[in-house]
C-alpha positions in Angstrom: 0.1 0.5 0.2 1.2 3.5 -0.5 0.1 6.6 1.9 -3.0 8.6 -0.3 -1.1 12.3 0.9 1.8 10.8 -1.5 0.0 9.8 -4.3 -1.9 13.1 -4.3 0.6 15.4 -3.4 3.2 13.9 -6.3 0.3 13.1 -9.0 -1.6 16.0 -9.7 -4.9 14.6 -11.7 -5.6 12.7 -8.5 -6.5 15.8 -6.7 -9.6 15.9 -7.8 -10.6 12.1 -6.7 -13.0 11.4 -3.7 -10.9 10.4 -0.8 -12.5 7.0 -0.7 -11.5 6.2 -4.3 -8.3 7.5 -3.6 -7.8 5.0 -1.0 -9.0 2.3 -2.8 -6.2 3.3 -5.3 -3.6 3.4 -2.9 -4.3 0.3 -1.1 -3.9 -1.3 -4.3 -0.4 0.0 -4.8 2.9 -0.7 -4.0 5.9 1.4 -3.6 8.9 0.7 -6.4 12.2 2.1 -6.5 13.9 1.4 -9.5 17.7 2.5 -10.3 18.9 4.8 -13.2 18.9 3.2 -16.9 17.0 0.1 -15.4 13.8 -0.7 -17.4 10.1 -0.1 -15.9 9.5 -2.7 -18.8 10.2 -4.1 -21.9 8.6 -3.9 -25.1 7.1 -7.1 -26.1 5.9 -7.9 -22.0 2.6 -8.7 -21.0 1.4 -5.8 -19.3 2.1 -6.4 -15.8 0.7 -2.6 -14.1 0.2 1.1 -14.6 2.9 2.6 -13.3 2.1 6.6 -10.9 5.8 8.0 -11.3 5.9 9.7 -8.1 10.1 10.7 -8.4 12.2 10.8 -11.4 12.1 10.9 -15.3 11.6 8.5 -17.6 12.4 8.0 -21.6 10.0 5.6 -23.6 11.7 4.1 -26.9 10.9 1.7 -29.5 13.8 -0.1 -31.2 14.2 -1.6 -34.5 16.5 -2.2 -37.7 19.3 -0.9 -35.3 18.0 2.3 -34.3 16.2 3.3 -31.2 13.5 6.0 -31.3 12.4 7.7 -28.2 8.7 7.9 -28.5 8.2 10.3 -25.5 9.6 11.3 -22.1 7.4 10.8 -18.6 8.4 13.0 -15.9 6.8 12.9 -12.3 3.0 13.3 -11.9 2.7 11.1 -14.8 1.8 7.9 -15.4 3.2 4.8 -17.3 1.4 1.4 -19.0 -2.3 2.8 -18.8 -2.8 2.1 -22.7 -1.5 -2.0 -22.5 -2.8 -2.5 -18.8 -6.4 -1.6 -19.8 -6.2 -2.9 -23.6 -4.7 -6.2 -22.5 -2.1 -6.6 -25.2 1.7 -6.6 -25.0 3.9 -2.9 -23.9 4.9 -1.3 -27.2 7.8 0.1 -26.4 10.2 -0.2 -23.5 10.6 2.7 -20.7 13.9 3.4 -19.3 14.4 5.2 -16.0 16.5 8.8 -17.0 17.0 9.0 -13.5 16.5 7.2 -10.3 12.8 6.2 -9.7 9.8 6.0 -7.2 6.6 5.0 -8.9 3.2 3.5 -7.6 2.7 0.2 -9.2 -0.8 -1.0 -9.5 -1.4 -4.5 -11.3 -3.0 -4.6 -14.3 -5.7 -6.8 -13.5 -6.1 -4.7 -10.1 -6.3 -1.4 -12.1 -9.2 -3.0 -14.4 -11.0 -4.2 -11.1 -11.1 -1.1 -9.6 -12.2 0.9 -12.9 -15.6 -1.8 -12.7 -15.8 -0.9 -9.0 -15.4 2.9 -8.9 -16.9 5.0 -11.1 -14.6 8.2 -10.2 -11.5 5.9 -10.9 -13.0 4.5 -14.3 -13.3 8.2 -15.3 -9.6 9.0 -14.2 -8.5 6.2 -16.0 -10.8 7.0 -19.0 -9.0 10.7 -19.0 -5.7 9.2 -18.8 -6.0 6.9 -21.9 -7.7 9.4 -23.9 -4.9 12.1 -23.0 -2.4 9.2 -24.0 -3.8 8.6 -27.2 -4.3 12.4 -28.2 -0.5 13.0 -27.8 0.5 10.2 -29.6 -1.5 11.7 -32.6 -0.3 15.2 -31.9 3.5 13.4 -32.1 2.7 11.4 -35.1 1.2 14.2 -36.8 4.3 16.9 -35.8 6.9 14.4 -37.1 4.6 13.0 -40.0 7.1 13.6 -43.4 9.4 15.8 -41.5 13.2 15.5 -42.0 15.4 14.8 -39.8 17.0 18.6 -40.4 13.4 20.4 -40.2 13.0 18.1 -36.8 16.7 19.6 -35.6 15.5 22.4 -36.5 12.3 22.9 -34.0 14.7 21.3 -31.1 17.4 24.2 -31.7 14.4 26.7 -31.3 12.9 25.0 -29.0 16.5 25.7 -26.6 17.4 28.6 -28.0 13.7 30.1 -26.5 15.9 29.1 -23.3 18.5 31.9 -23.3 18.1 35.6 -23.7 21.1 36.0 -25.6 20.4 32.8 -28.4 22.9 30.9 -27.8 22.0 27.1 -26.5 24.0 23.7 -26.2 22.4 20.7 -27.6 21.7 19.7 -23.7 22.2 15.8 -24.3 24.9 13.9 -26.0 24.4 13.9 -30.1 23.9 10.1 -29.9 20.9 10.5 -27.4 19.4 13.9 -29.6 19.6 11.0 -32.6 17.3 9.3 -30.4 15.4 11.8 -29.4 14.6 12.9 -32.9 14.4 9.2 -34.4 17.6 8.7 -36.6 20.9 7.9 -35.9 24.2 10.3 -35.0 25.7 10.1 -37.8 22.6 11.5 -39.4 22.0 13.9 -36.7 26.0 15.3 -37.4 25.4 16.3 -41.1 21.9 17.7 -40.2 23.6 20.0 -37.5 26.3 20.8 -40.4 23.4 21.3 -42.7 22.2 23.9 -40.3 25.7 25.6 -39.8 26.3 26.0 -43.6 22.7 27.6 -44.2 24.4 30.4 -41.8 20.8 29.1 -39.7 23.4 28.8 -36.7 27.0 29.4 -35.7 29.0 27.2 -33.3 30.8 30.2 -30.6 32.9 27.4 -29.0 32.9 23.6 -29.0 29.5 22.7 -28.2 27.9 25.9 -27.8 25.6 27.3 -30.8 24.6 30.5 -31.5 20.9 30.8 -33.5 22.3 33.4 -36.1 18.9 33.5 -38.4 16.0 32.6 -36.7 13.7 33.1 -40.0 15.8 30.1 -41.5 15.0 27.7 -39.0 11.4 28.6 -39.1 11.8 28.0 -42.5 12.7 24.5 -42.4 10.0 23.9 -39.1 7.4 24.6 -41.9 
């Protein structure tokens, strides 16, 4: 069992639940700690549980044809595994702990039972499923037909907005960013070079860049 107040404090979406529903959910949950870089679950495994992310950050990836593609990131306050848990289908992707994690784990069978027994929890689960589906559709729309260079341009614009002077770093290794953009490091390096040749960005020093022509980046994003 997980303390109800711990769940409500960590997962904002649970705060609107009736106290009785929150207690039922907490009673079915168990705390689980996951070390950094360990798998929470792997693609192809049976849907064992629904995970409430209390602390940490998770990278959800798909692997195939020698590539690793980041499907999405989940931060503390989010959930993992709701689609497989309620669809009774294997996990379609692998969830890797980007940091050490603390989760509240609810078994898939228990989650389905709670949805049947408690209308408030059923509504909560349906809302999470709908938002997950909407997020995946938005991601597909954003990346459909986009080249690696245009995806990199979008990423660069986002990074540079965080700095008042327009300078930025990639924020992660080139290999990790390649996964984020659904490509491999060699292609990412070529795309980065293309942005520099176009004059859109300049490298001010090793590993740090300056946006020189934001209009070119916006044009590439399209």
